[in-house]
C-alpha positions, 0 to 999 in steps of 0.5 A: 349276839346274845351268848344263850343263842349261840347255845340254843340255835344249834342244839335245836337245828341238830334236833330240827335235822333228826326229826326232819330225817327221820320223817325222809326215812318213814316215808321211804323205809317204813316207820319201824326203821325210821324210828329205829334211826332216829333213836339210834342218832338220838342215843348217839347224840347223848352218849356224846353229850354224857361223854364231855359232860364227864370231861368237862367234870373230869377237868374241872375236878382237876384243874391245873393238871388236865388239859381243857378238852376240845368240843364239839357243837355247843361243846366249842363255845363251852370249852372256849370260855372255860378256856378264856376264864382259865387264862384270865384266871392265871393272868390275874393270879400271875399279876397278884404274885407279882403285887405280893412280891412287890409288897413284900420287897417294898416292907422289906426296904421300909426303915420301920418294922413292920408287923401282920398279925390276925384279930388274936395277934398271932404272927404272919408276916414280918419285915426284917427292920420288925425281926431286927427290932424286935428279935423275933424271926418269921421262919421260927416264929410265924403262926405263934402269938405276938404277945408272947414274942415280945415279953414286955408287960408296958406292951401287954398293958397296952394290947389289953388297954387297947387304945391304939390311937396314941403310940407306945414307947418301949426299951427292948433291947437297949433300944427305944421303939415307937410302938403303935397297932393299926386295924387292917380289915377285920381280922388282921393288925398291923404292927409298926415299930420305929427306932427311935433310938439314934433320933434320941441320941442326936438330940441329946448331942445337939442339948449337950452341945447348946448345953456346953456351948453356952457354959463355955461362952459364959465363963469368958463373958463373966470375966469381962463383964466383972472386970468391966464392973469394976472398971466403970465403978473404980474411975481412978483404978491403979494402972497396973491392976488395971492393965491386968485386968485388960489382959485377961479381958483379952484372953477371954476375948480370944478364947470366945472367937475361937470358940466360936471360930470352931463351933463355926468349922464344926458347922461347915464342915457336918454342911453339904452345901460345903462339899469337899474339893480335892486339891493338890496339898502340898505336905511339907509345906504345910507341916512346916507351918504348922511346926512353925505355930507349935514352936510359938506356941511352946515358947522353947518349953519342949522339943518339938521335931519334924520328919516328912517322908511321905507322898502329897495328897488329893484333899482339901487343905486348909480342912487338913491344916485345920486337922493336923494343927488340932492334934499337934497344938494339942500335943503343945498343950498337955505336954510339960515343959521339956517333954517331947514331940514329935510329927511324922509324915511317912508312908505305912502298909496302908497307905500315907499315915501322919502321927504326932507322938509325945511324951505327955500326961497321957490319957486313961483307957476309958476316956479314949473311945470318947475323946472325938465327942464335941467339948469332952474333956478328960481334965476339964479344969486343965483345959480351961487352964490351956485354952482349949475349947474342947472341939478340936478332937471333933473338928479332926474326926470330921476333916478326916470322915471327909477325906476317907482317913481314920484316927487311931489313940493309942495313950497311957497316963503318965507315958505319953500319947501317939496320935496316927492319922491313917489315909488310903491309898487313892488319895496319894499323889504322884510326884510333880515331875 
């Protein structure tokens, strides 16, 4: 039925009843009394309507604090409609509040910074990542002009020119930020910030790695090609000289092979396609094998000792062999003849630890933090003399990361070095029965 009929039909019926009642009273009581009674009824109905109008006005003035009134007659339908509207409004408000909370939560979890500004660049909202990127705080800076918070001439020029199609690169607080403004609605704008510092660092490491690998491979290739040219241009070369050249080419070929193997090892350690497959690592057997390798490299030029007083580990045998061997063989390379190298496997305060202590040339403090970088060398000339690839400690770092272990380095020039590897307690395995 038409909602208007629900209002007009009851009102019309009430008027009809009043007129009919007045007519009946006129017949029995006379005109004066009947008209008085009719007027009295009409006044009562008018007062009742005014009462409901007052209650409706009061509710409209204070919809949240005054209970919606009940009605009579047509007012029942009016108040029921208002009640449904209020209920729908509260439902929509709750949904909007929930949506807004989800929106802010989603914006807070984004890896990029998001700043919402009005048309004159006053801050309305920002997520935590934007606070970290731009050094602002929502609680403190809300309502302030963003150009007063980001004090960068390049950013000011970007705002003045208004060419927002292309992003802007900024250096703020030693971070490289990619910034772009996106118009939003009629009177709002969104400022998006992306931290490109880490990706730039990775790109630089990749470029350095390629450049260093190319350089390391170029040197032995140059030597080999040079000797091959000599051999082809001088077929009657003295046999002793020829054997000397062959020996040098073999050494350079071995150097290239070691470099390629180390690069493949690093690639495997970094790849998610080669997860760690834990097994029982027999530490005494493993360290005894490494000790024999170290003594073979030393050829009697050093005093090398091994002390094993710790448990077996849960980990990758070949990975730990590579990590431990790199530390021990580095000690042999950088310890002058007559020096001492002590290898220890023992229980420390927080778990088992592998320690390599030498009386070698030592390392200056400014180099220690960079020793695990690929191809980083303290003394490039000496590294080539000792046939090092520059990747040994990088391999050690990745092996330890996969085993949850940490590397400690203590060294002073001329006084030797101590490399210690600390494993967590959960890597310890109980002795075999």
